[in-house]
VODREN-23309 format. One record per residue (C-alpha): residue number from 0; y, z, x; residue in one letter. Coordinates in steps of 0.001 Angstrom, whole numbers. Example, Ala and Ser with C-alpha at 12.3 -4.5 7.8 and 13.67 -1.06 7.14 Angstrom:
2
+-----+---------+---------+---------+------+
|  nr |      py |      pz |      px | rest |
+-----+---------+---------+---------+------+
|   0 |   -4500 |    7800 |   12300 |    A |
|   1 |   -1060 |    7140 |   13670 |    S |
+-----+---------+---------+---------+------+
% end
This chain:
171
+-----+---------+---------+---------+------+
|  nr |      py |      pz |      px | rest |
+-----+---------+---------+---------+------+
|   0 |   22968 |   -2333 |  -25899 |    M |
|   1 |   25249 |   -3082 |  -22937 |    L |
|   2 |   22281 |   -3857 |  -20719 |    I |
|   3 |   21005 |   -6287 |  -23347 |    G |
|   4 |   24403 |   -7993 |  -23480 |    V |
|   5 |   24512 |   -8211 |  -19689 |    A |
|   6 |   20996 |   -9629 |  -19505 |    L |
|   7 |   21961 |  -12240 |  -22091 |    A |
|   8 |   25223 |  -13071 |  -20293 |    A |
|   9 |   23725 |  -13518 |  -16840 |    L |
|  10 |   21842 |  -16784 |  -17515 |    P |
|  11 |   24394 |  -18071 |  -20036 |    S |
|  12 |   26378 |  -20354 |  -17718 |    V |
|  13 |   23468 |  -22438 |  -16380 |    P |
|  14 |   21996 |  -22682 |  -19867 |    I |
|  15 |   25307 |  -23733 |  -21489 |    V |
|  16 |   26035 |  -26219 |  -18674 |    E |
|  17 |   22588 |  -27730 |  -19120 |    S |
|  18 |   23066 |  -27962 |  -22876 |    Y |
|  19 |   26578 |  -29460 |  -22714 |    V |
|  20 |   25808 |  -31814 |  -19852 |    G |
|  21 |   27794 |  -30391 |  -16959 |    G |
|  22 |   30413 |  -28056 |  -15577 |    S |
|  23 |   33950 |  -27920 |  -16947 |    A |
|  24 |   35229 |  -26246 |  -13777 |    V |
|  25 |   34132 |  -29290 |  -11797 |    H |
|  26 |   35154 |  -31625 |  -14636 |    G |
|  27 |   38630 |  -32838 |  -15503 |    F |
|  28 |   41097 |  -33723 |  -18270 |    I |
|  29 |   42512 |  -37232 |  -18421 |    E |
|  30 |   44801 |  -38655 |  -21143 |    D |
|  31 |   43781 |  -35978 |  -23658 |    G |
|  32 |   40075 |  -36610 |  -23041 |    R |
|  33 |   37823 |  -33868 |  -21653 |    Y |
|  34 |   35035 |  -34512 |  -19163 |    F |
|  35 |   32333 |  -32293 |  -17670 |    V |
|  36 |   30680 |  -33065 |  -14354 |    N |
|  37 |   26897 |  -32634 |  -14280 |    P |
|  38 |   26770 |  -33067 |  -10491 |    G |
|  39 |   23726 |  -34336 |   -8588 |    H |
|  40 |   24980 |  -37928 |   -8874 |    G |
|  41 |   24760 |  -37968 |  -12685 |    Q |
|  42 |   27450 |  -39758 |  -14705 |    P |
|  43 |   30399 |  -37737 |  -15997 |    I |
|  44 |   30137 |  -36784 |  -19694 |    V |
|  45 |   32961 |  -36719 |  -22250 |    E |
|  46 |   32982 |  -33692 |  -24579 |    V |
|  47 |   35209 |  -32262 |  -27295 |    A |
|  48 |   38222 |  -30161 |  -26289 |    E |
|  49 |   36787 |  -26992 |  -27843 |    S |
|  50 |   33484 |  -27484 |  -26001 |    T |
|  51 |   35247 |  -28081 |  -22694 |    W |
|  52 |   37463 |  -24999 |  -23094 |    R |
|  53 |   34500 |  -22821 |  -24091 |    T |
|  54 |   32454 |  -23926 |  -21078 |    V |
|  55 |   35473 |  -23579 |  -18773 |    Y |
|  56 |   36220 |  -19987 |  -19774 |    W |
|  57 |   32544 |  -19057 |  -19800 |    L |
|  58 |   32250 |  -20284 |  -16209 |    E |
|  59 |   35399 |  -18415 |  -15169 |    R |
|  60 |   34446 |  -15099 |  -16807 |    I |
|  61 |   30733 |  -15236 |  -15945 |    W |
|  62 |   30901 |  -13526 |  -12507 |    P |
|  63 |   32275 |  -10425 |  -14220 |    W |
|  64 |   29138 |  -10129 |  -16387 |    S |
|  65 |   27274 |   -8636 |  -13435 |    A |
|  66 |   29654 |   -5663 |  -13448 |    L |
|  67 |   28326 |   -4294 |  -16741 |    I |
|  68 |   24816 |   -3435 |  -15450 |    P |
|  69 |   26257 |   -2294 |  -12104 |    I |
|  70 |   28698 |     137 |  -13719 |    W |
|  71 |   26114 |    1366 |  -16209 |    L |
|  72 |   23553 |    1864 |  -13446 |    G |
|  73 |   26052 |    3797 |  -11331 |    M |
|  74 |   26957 |    5963 |  -14319 |    F |
|  75 |   23311 |    6731 |  -15075 |    L |
|  76 |   22564 |    7391 |  -11416 |    T |
|  77 |   25430 |    9770 |  -10734 |    F |
|  78 |   25979 |   11482 |  -14083 |    Y |
|  79 |   22539 |   11409 |  -15657 |    G |
|  80 |   20850 |   13747 |  -13190 |    K |
|  81 |   21409 |   17013 |  -15024 |    G |
|  82 |   21468 |   20551 |  -13609 |    P |
|  83 |   17798 |   20645 |  -12511 |    N |
|  84 |   17897 |   17369 |  -10614 |    W |
|  85 |   15394 |   16911 |   -7824 |    K |
|  86 |   15767 |   14131 |   -5279 |    P |
|  87 |   13434 |   11171 |   -5810 |    P |
|  88 |   10272 |   11085 |   -3734 |    P |
|  89 |   10380 |    9290 |    -426 |    V |
|  90 |    9059 |    5761 |    -885 |    P |
|  91 |    5995 |    4835 |    1136 |    P |
|  92 |    6389 |    2961 |    4417 |    G |
|  93 |    4751 |    -152 |    3058 |    E |
|  94 |    4290 |   -1551 |    -429 |    L |
|  95 |    1233 |     -75 |   -2179 |    P |
|  96 |   -1615 |   -2469 |   -2977 |    A |
|  97 |   -1299 |   -1970 |   -6758 |    C |
|  98 |    2388 |   -2911 |   -6677 |    V |
|  99 |    1725 |   -5913 |   -4428 |    F |
| 100 |    -953 |   -7161 |   -6841 |    R |
| 101 |    1423 |   -6627 |   -9777 |    A |
| 102 |    4083 |   -8710 |   -7980 |    C |
| 103 |    1622 |  -11545 |   -7409 |    L |
| 104 |     286 |  -11482 |  -10974 |    V |
| 105 |    3721 |  -11383 |  -12578 |    H |
| 106 |    5035 |  -14119 |  -10295 |    T |
| 107 |    2156 |  -16285 |  -11495 |    G |
| 108 |    2928 |  -15401 |  -15114 |    I |
| 109 |    6606 |  -16294 |  -14699 |    T |
| 110 |    5990 |  -19581 |  -12892 |    V |
| 111 |    3025 |  -20578 |  -15063 |    G |
| 112 |    4774 |  -19737 |  -18320 |    G |
| 113 |    7902 |  -21610 |  -17287 |    T |
| 114 |    5949 |  -24701 |  -16231 |    L |
| 115 |    3850 |  -24638 |  -19399 |    A |
| 116 |    6983 |  -24430 |  -21535 |    F |
| 117 |    8637 |  -27245 |  -19562 |    W |
| 118 |    5625 |  -29556 |  -19903 |    Y |
| 119 |    5420 |  -28962 |  -23661 |    T |
| 120 |    9123 |  -29210 |  -24572 |    T |
| 121 |   11044 |  -30980 |  -21758 |    R |
| 122 |   14227 |  -29186 |  -22868 |    V |
| 123 |   16026 |  -27924 |  -19728 |    P |
| 124 |   18263 |  -25280 |  -21321 |    W |
| 125 |   15390 |  -23791 |  -23359 |    A |
| 126 |   13138 |  -23782 |  -20301 |    T |
| 127 |   15786 |  -21888 |  -18342 |    M |
| 128 |   16044 |  -19353 |  -21154 |    L |
| 129 |   12260 |  -18870 |  -21304 |    V |
| 130 |   12132 |  -18508 |  -17503 |    A |
| 131 |   14855 |  -15823 |  -17637 |    W |
| 132 |   13068 |  -13875 |  -20377 |    V |
| 133 |    9754 |  -14031 |  -18487 |    L |
| 134 |   11505 |  -12970 |  -15273 |    F |
| 135 |   13105 |   -9933 |  -16971 |    C |
| 136 |    9828 |   -8871 |  -18590 |    I |
| 137 |    7860 |   -9251 |  -15366 |    C |
| 138 |   10467 |   -7380 |  -13291 |    C |
| 139 |   10340 |   -4526 |  -15786 |    A |
| 140 |    6536 |   -4444 |  -15608 |    A |
| 141 |    6491 |   -4377 |  -11786 |    V |
| 142 |    9181 |   -1676 |  -11758 |    T |
| 143 |    7103 |     384 |  -14171 |    R |
| 144 |    4000 |      67 |  -11961 |    V |
| 145 |    5982 |    1101 |   -8881 |    Y |
| 146 |    7700 |    4052 |  -10574 |    S |
| 147 |    4347 |    5235 |  -11959 |    R |
| 148 |    2912 |    5067 |   -8426 |    F |
| 149 |    5828 |    7116 |   -7050 |    L |
| 150 |    5454 |    9738 |   -9813 |    R |
| 151 |    1712 |   10055 |   -9140 |    Q |
| 152 |    2375 |   10351 |   -5411 |    Q |
| 153 |    5035 |   13007 |   -6020 |    S |
| 154 |    2740 |   14982 |   -8348 |    A |
| 155 |    -107 |   14840 |   -5808 |    A |
| 156 |    2187 |   16098 |   -3040 |    E |
| 157 |    3504 |   18973 |   -5178 |    S |
| 158 |     -88 |   19971 |   -6122 |    D |
| 159 |   -1052 |   19970 |   -2459 |    T |
| 160 |    1985 |   22027 |   -1489 |    A |
| 161 |    1462 |   24595 |   -4249 |    S |
| 162 |   -2250 |   24853 |   -3419 |    G |
| 163 |   -1540 |   25708 |     205 |    S |
| 164 |     962 |   28416 |    -825 |    D |
| 165 |   -1555 |   30036 |   -3175 |    S |
| 166 |   -4200 |   30025 |    -420 |    D |
| 167 |   -1797 |   31705 |    1960 |    R |
| 168 |    -896 |   34463 |    -527 |    Y |
| 169 |   -4545 |   35152 |   -1460 |    Q |
| 170 |   -5490 |   36041 |    2115 |    R |
+-----+---------+---------+---------+------+
% end
């Protein structure tokens, strides 16, 4: 649940800024009126006070959203090993061909899906959200391919090592 919240919080600031029309941190308050600055030479936009305050605090708190997956990952790494923990297998010197192909395919899926969504909707904040979802799905798929490769490599090495021991004892 926490990882889901963190994954939702990570792209929230760019999406909210795109939806509202700019950044409140780079905006200003003048005579009781609230303005956000979209940057890139775009005109400054006036927004409601509640919108400005929401965007302002979201931008200020956002860097802390990365701590949730970091802390959870550290907890799972250090305390989730159990009593029969074995060290992970040594990664190969270079990236395996199956993982490299998976990276290329999923990069194409992410870029192609994002562009297709952009050309059909032309809604920047929704396109950013779709791109983030595709990126998370594709990263998970590539990680799964790589971890499966490492498990297969580890199992093959343990079979080879146990086979040589049995040959030695049979002689």
